[in-house]
N, CA and C atoms as a LAMMPS dump frame, in Angstrom:
ITEM: TIMESTEP
0
ITEM: NUMBER OF ATOMS
309
ITEM: BOX BOUNDS ff ff ff
-5.0000000000000000e+02 5.0000000000000000e+02
-5.0000000000000000e+02 5.0000000000000000e+02
-5.0000000000000000e+02 5.0000000000000000e+02
ITEM: ATOMS id mol type element x y z
1 1 1 N 0.635 -1.106 0.195
2 1 2 C 0.128 0.211 -0.002
3 1 3 C 0.721 1.098 0.318
4 2 1 N 0.442 1.78 -0.977
5 2 2 C 1.311 3.412 -1.158
6 2 3 C 0.321 4.135 -0.45
7 3 1 N 0.617 4.551 0.719
8 3 2 C -0.698 5.639 2.053
9 3 3 C -0.814 7.06 1.036
10 4 1 N 0.884 7.576 0.588
11 4 2 C 0.644 8.87 0.401
12 4 3 C -1.109 9.07 -0.6
13 5 1 N -1.224 8.301 -2.028
14 5 2 C -1.944 8.005 -2.559
15 5 3 C -3.421 7.281 -2.762
16 6 1 N -3.873 6.395 -0.983
17 6 2 C -4.576 5.482 -1.261
18 6 3 C -5.246 6.021 0.462
19 7 1 N -4.928 6.961 0.907
20 7 2 C -5.391 6.99 1.914
21 7 3 C -6.501 8.267 1.604
22 8 1 N -7.908 7.637 2.439
23 8 2 C -8.701 8.497 1.919
24 8 3 C -8.982 9.667 3.371
25 9 1 N -8.331 10.692 3.706
26 9 2 C -8.589 11.759 4.821
27 9 3 C -9.636 12.325 4.905
28 10 1 N -10.963 12.552 5.86
29 10 2 C -12.031 13.059 5.677
30 10 3 C -11.395 14.703 6.958
31 11 1 N -11.999 15.661 6.767
32 11 2 C -12.221 16.151 8.075
33 11 3 C -13.148 16.437 8.718
34 12 1 N -13.075 16.021 10.087
35 12 2 C -14.359 15.524 10.808
36 12 3 C -14.373 16.883 12.296
37 13 1 N -14.989 18.529 11.448
38 13 2 C -15.124 18.945 12.244
39 13 3 C -15.61 19.353 13.417
40 14 1 N -16.404 18.537 13.602
41 14 2 C -17.261 17.909 15.14
42 14 3 C -16.378 18.079 16.173
43 15 1 N -15.617 16.973 15.436
44 15 2 C -14.577 15.811 16.573
45 15 3 C -13.096 16.673 16.545
46 16 1 N -13.075 17.865 15.345
47 16 2 C -12.422 18.776 15.505
48 16 3 C -10.731 17.834 14.956
49 17 1 N -10.683 16.941 13.81
50 17 2 C -9.6 16.181 13.967
51 17 3 C -9.638 15.804 12.092
52 18 1 N -9.146 15.474 12.033
53 18 2 C -8.929 14.985 10.578
54 18 3 C -8.571 13.624 10.283
55 19 1 N -9.502 12.799 10.084
56 19 2 C -9.461 10.95 9.899
57 19 3 C -9.724 10.365 8.669
58 20 1 N -9.401 8.851 8.774
59 20 2 C -9.091 7.931 7.627
60 20 3 C -9.678 6.445 8.298
61 21 1 N -10.701 5.806 8.084
62 21 2 C -10.837 4.569 8.607
63 21 3 C -10.329 3.587 7.405
64 22 1 N -9.499 3.01 8.128
65 22 2 C -9.251 1.45 7.33
66 22 3 C -9.278 0.157 7.849
67 23 1 N -9.788 -1.146 7.506
68 23 2 C -10.153 -2.037 7.515
69 23 3 C -10.322 -2.005 9.124
70 24 1 N -11.929 -0.993 9.667
71 24 2 C -12.317 -0.805 10.728
72 24 3 C -11.308 -0.008 11.724
73 25 1 N -10.299 0.466 10.745
74 25 2 C -10.216 1.521 12.176
75 25 3 C -9.541 2.516 11.979
76 26 1 N -9.743 3.91 12.753
77 26 2 C -9.892 4.777 12.337
78 26 3 C -8.455 5.355 13.107
79 27 1 N -7.886 6.089 12.291
80 27 2 C -6.203 6.879 12.593
81 27 3 C -6.651 8.117 12.516
82 28 1 N -6.171 9.086 13.077
83 28 2 C -6.323 10.494 13.311
84 28 3 C -5.32 11.898 13.297
85 29 1 N -5.309 12.822 13.074
86 29 2 C -4.488 14.303 13.641
87 29 3 C -5.822 14.967 13.957
88 30 1 N -5.884 14.92 15.241
89 30 2 C -7.206 16.656 16.235
90 30 3 C -5.817 17.496 16.194
91 31 1 N -7.031 18.591 16.245
92 31 2 C -6.871 19.987 15.506
93 31 3 C -7.635 20.953 16.561
94 32 1 N -7.059 21.591 17.272
95 32 2 C -7.67 23.244 17.372
96 32 3 C -7.497 24.357 16.13
97 33 1 N -8.503 24.923 15.584
98 33 2 C -8.305 26.035 14.587
99 33 3 C -9.085 27.459 14.998
100 34 1 N -8.168 28.299 14.558
101 34 2 C -8.788 29.718 15.41
102 34 3 C -8.233 30.777 14.29
103 35 1 N -8.882 31.384 13.625
104 35 2 C -8.559 32.818 12.488
105 35 3 C -7.465 31.56 11.5
106 36 1 N -6.936 32.384 11.426
107 36 2 C -5.811 31.836 10.094
108 36 3 C -4.304 30.924 10.629
109 37 1 N -5.068 30.308 12.374
110 37 2 C -3.547 29.55 12.407
111 37 3 C -4.227 28.116 12.553
112 38 1 N -3.461 26.913 12.751
113 38 2 C -4.73 25.245 12.946
114 38 3 C -3.106 25.036 13.88
115 39 1 N -3.76 24.516 15.178
116 39 2 C -2.594 23.833 16.141
117 39 3 C -2.751 22.13 15.978
118 40 1 N -1.78 21.7 15.443
119 40 2 C -1.852 19.995 15.064
120 40 3 C -1.861 19.424 16.332
121 41 1 N -2.285 19.059 17.464
122 41 2 C -2.282 18.943 18.715
123 41 3 C -1.915 17.113 19.003
124 42 1 N -2.575 16.444 18.412
125 42 2 C -1.984 14.464 18.589
126 42 3 C -2.216 14.416 17.358
127 43 1 N -1.613 12.812 16.728
128 43 2 C -1.824 12.047 15.656
129 43 3 C -1.594 10.91 16.491
130 44 1 N -2.682 10.035 15.82
131 44 2 C -3.232 8.876 16.71
132 44 3 C -3.372 7.142 15.45
133 45 1 N -2.015 6.634 15.177
134 45 2 C -2.305 5.717 14.397
135 45 3 C -2.977 3.858 14.896
136 46 1 N -3.168 3.479 14.714
137 46 2 C -4.07 2.222 15.351
138 46 3 C -2.681 1.197 15.716
139 47 1 N -2.436 0.675 16.677
140 47 2 C -1.306 -0.325 16.152
141 47 3 C -1.745 -1.344 14.969
142 48 1 N -2.813 -1.747 14.76
143 48 2 C -3.455 -2.322 13.193
144 48 3 C -2.716 -2.314 12.542
145 49 1 N -2.725 -0.643 12.231
146 49 2 C -2.288 0.047 10.831
147 49 3 C -0.866 0.725 11.078
148 50 1 N 0.106 0.407 11.645
149 50 2 C 1.255 1.344 12.124
150 50 3 C 2.182 0.6 11.359
151 51 1 N 3.365 0.96 10.95
152 51 2 C 4.075 1.085 9.863
153 51 3 C 3.77 0.547 8.274
154 52 1 N 2.574 1.059 8.078
155 52 2 C 1.508 1.34 6.4
156 52 3 C 1.803 2.218 6.174
157 53 1 N 2.604 3.457 6.688
158 53 2 C 3.204 4.708 6.331
159 53 3 C 1.472 6.027 6.155
160 54 1 N 0.508 5.202 7.104
161 54 2 C -0.89 5.835 7.484
162 54 3 C -0.822 7.437 8.375
163 55 1 N 0.404 7.89 8.996
164 55 2 C 0.521 8.49 10.395
165 55 3 C 1.366 9.724 8.947
166 56 1 N 2.202 8.777 8.605
167 56 2 C 2.519 10.295 7.403
168 56 3 C 1.908 10.644 5.726
169 57 1 N 1.148 9.27 5.539
170 57 2 C -0.347 10.307 4.489
171 57 3 C -0.802 11.353 5.128
172 58 1 N -0.962 11.13 6.607
173 58 2 C -2.805 11.845 7.563
174 58 3 C -1.189 13.19 7.439
175 59 1 N -0.338 13.108 8.02
176 59 2 C 0.858 14.353 8.223
177 59 3 C 0.843 15.259 6.594
178 60 1 N 0.675 14.149 5.587
179 60 2 C 1.252 15.48 4.244
180 60 3 C -0.154 15.504 4.032
181 61 1 N -1.686 14.748 4.316
182 61 2 C -2.634 16.023 4.203
183 61 3 C -3.322 16.835 5.119
184 62 1 N -2.975 16.837 5.967
185 62 2 C -2.973 18.059 7.281
186 62 3 C -2.285 19.001 6.417
187 63 1 N -1.223 19 6.256
188 63 2 C -0.157 19.908 6.217
189 63 3 C -0.278 20.98 5.024
190 64 1 N -0.571 19.893 3.882
191 64 2 C -1.836 20.447 2.594
192 64 3 C -2.877 20.753 2.12
193 65 1 N -3.251 20.303 3.181
194 65 2 C -5.115 21.375 3.679
195 65 3 C -4.184 22.76 4.339
196 66 1 N -2.721 23.259 5.094
197 66 2 C -2.656 24.158 6.035
198 66 3 C -2.77 25.255 4.388
199 67 1 N -1.55 24.127 3.855
200 67 2 C -1.155 25.067 2.577
201 67 3 C -2.463 25.912 1.812
202 68 1 N -3.058 24.841 1.492
203 68 2 C -4.291 25.491 0.466
204 68 3 C -5.745 26.285 1.009
205 69 1 N -5.286 25.982 2.415
206 69 2 C -6.505 27.366 2.816
207 69 3 C -5.556 28.447 3.631
208 70 1 N -4.403 28.732 2.903
209 70 2 C -3.646 29.698 3.594
210 70 3 C -3.444 29.598 5.1
211 71 1 N -3.312 28.874 5.866
212 71 2 C -2.945 29.065 7.5
213 71 3 C -1.81 28.319 8.127
214 72 1 N -1.47 28.974 9.301
215 72 2 C -0.157 28.763 9.512
216 72 3 C -0.641 27.675 10.206
217 73 1 N 0.673 27.045 10.701
218 73 2 C 0.853 26.033 11.434
219 73 3 C 1.454 25.527 13.078
220 74 1 N 0.971 25.623 14.069
221 74 2 C 1.679 25.831 15.241
222 74 3 C 1.626 23.795 15.337
223 75 1 N 3.135 22.846 15.321
224 75 2 C 2.434 21.469 14.983
225 75 3 C 3.146 20.87 16.72
226 76 1 N 1.706 21.247 17.081
227 76 2 C 2.352 21.036 18.748
228 76 3 C 2.204 19.411 18.787
229 77 1 N 1.911 18.85 17.561
230 77 2 C 2.121 16.858 18.236
231 77 3 C 3.873 16.842 17.596
232 78 1 N 4.104 16.292 18.566
233 78 2 C 5.684 15.019 17.628
234 78 3 C 6.083 14.896 16.757
235 79 1 N 4.898 14.162 16.136
236 79 2 C 4.906 13.585 15.148
237 79 3 C 4.733 14.279 13.802
238 80 1 N 3.751 15.265 14.176
239 80 2 C 3.786 16.282 13.138
240 80 3 C 4.823 17.061 12.777
241 81 1 N 5.545 17.75 14.103
242 81 2 C 6.318 18.335 14.216
243 81 3 C 7.827 18.27 13.292
244 82 1 N 7.915 16.192 13.808
245 82 2 C 8.999 16.014 12.808
246 82 3 C 9.086 15.746 11.44
247 83 1 N 7.221 15.223 10.802
248 83 2 C 7.476 15.049 9.089
249 83 3 C 7.815 16.372 9.13
250 84 1 N 7.21 17.563 9.645
251 84 2 C 7.979 18.928 9.118
252 84 3 C 9.155 19.141 8.857
253 85 1 N 10.038 18.929 9.909
254 85 2 C 11.751 18.677 9.947
255 85 3 C 12.474 17.284 8.568
256 86 1 N 11.111 16.38 8.776
257 86 2 C 11.793 15.57 7.279
258 86 3 C 11.027 16.212 5.537
259 87 1 N 10.646 17.237 5.966
260 87 2 C 9.813 17.839 4.623
261 87 3 C 10.085 19.188 4.74
262 88 1 N 11.078 20.211 4.938
263 88 2 C 11.001 21.132 4.521
264 88 3 C 10.634 22.324 3.671
265 89 1 N 9.582 21.847 2.878
266 89 2 C 9.074 22.5 2.517
267 89 3 C 7.386 23.066 2.976
268 90 1 N 7.258 22.731 4.071
269 90 2 C 6.285 22.51 5.256
270 90 3 C 6.78 24.012 6.142
271 91 1 N 8.223 23.834 6.235
272 91 2 C 8.532 24.899 6.494
273 91 3 C 8.163 25.801 7.353
274 92 1 N 8.015 26.865 6.302
275 92 2 C 7.217 28.174 5.903
276 92 3 C 6.258 28.571 6.262
277 93 1 N 5.17 27.134 7.039
278 93 2 C 3.843 27.166 7.372
279 93 3 C 3.847 27.389 8.863
280 94 1 N 5.314 27.33 9.317
281 94 2 C 5.255 26.86 10.766
282 94 3 C 5.523 28.535 11.389
283 95 1 N 4.403 28.143 12.96
284 95 2 C 4.413 29.794 13.752
285 95 3 C 4.667 29.356 15.11
286 96 1 N 5.134 30.23 15.928
287 96 2 C 5.381 30.345 16.79
288 96 3 C 3.873 30.309 17.882
289 97 1 N 2.215 30.507 17.724
290 97 2 C 1.544 31.658 18.275
291 97 3 C 0.991 30.142 19.273
292 98 1 N 0.673 31.06 20.453
293 98 2 C -0.093 30.268 21.543
294 98 3 C -1.598 30.268 20.903
295 99 1 N -2.037 28.911 22.196
296 99 2 C -3.468 28.36 21.8
297 99 3 C -4.26 29.395 21.725
298 100 1 N -5.267 29.545 21.416
299 100 2 C -6.292 30.237 21.962
300 100 3 C -6.779 29.695 23.334
301 101 1 N -7.526 31.1 24.766
302 101 2 C -7.944 29.661 25.951
303 101 3 C -9.123 29.844 25.714
304 102 1 N -9.505 28.185 26.099
305 102 2 C -10.784 27.33 25.958
306 102 3 C -11.501 28.317 26.462
307 103 1 N -12.592 28.176 25.939
308 103 2 C -13.98 28.94 26.892
309 103 3 C -15.2 27.955 27.439
């Protein structure tokens, strides 16, 4: 499986996450969006899907989403931060803004 091309990712704004379900297992990236900034806070890939490039496919999708929607990115999740470190074309998206206070 070439995950970058075969993973159908959707935005689930009610749960504030991007997700894909494969073989009955859901992999996801949680986010908080405020104005023109998106904080990627957590990436989760179930053990059943690990080692297949699903996490990388999710990271690429969410970062491309940020590019397409002219969003600044705060990679609060270590996986997303590491992905950006390995893919410097996404580095210009990164900002150090603080997360908005939850109400």
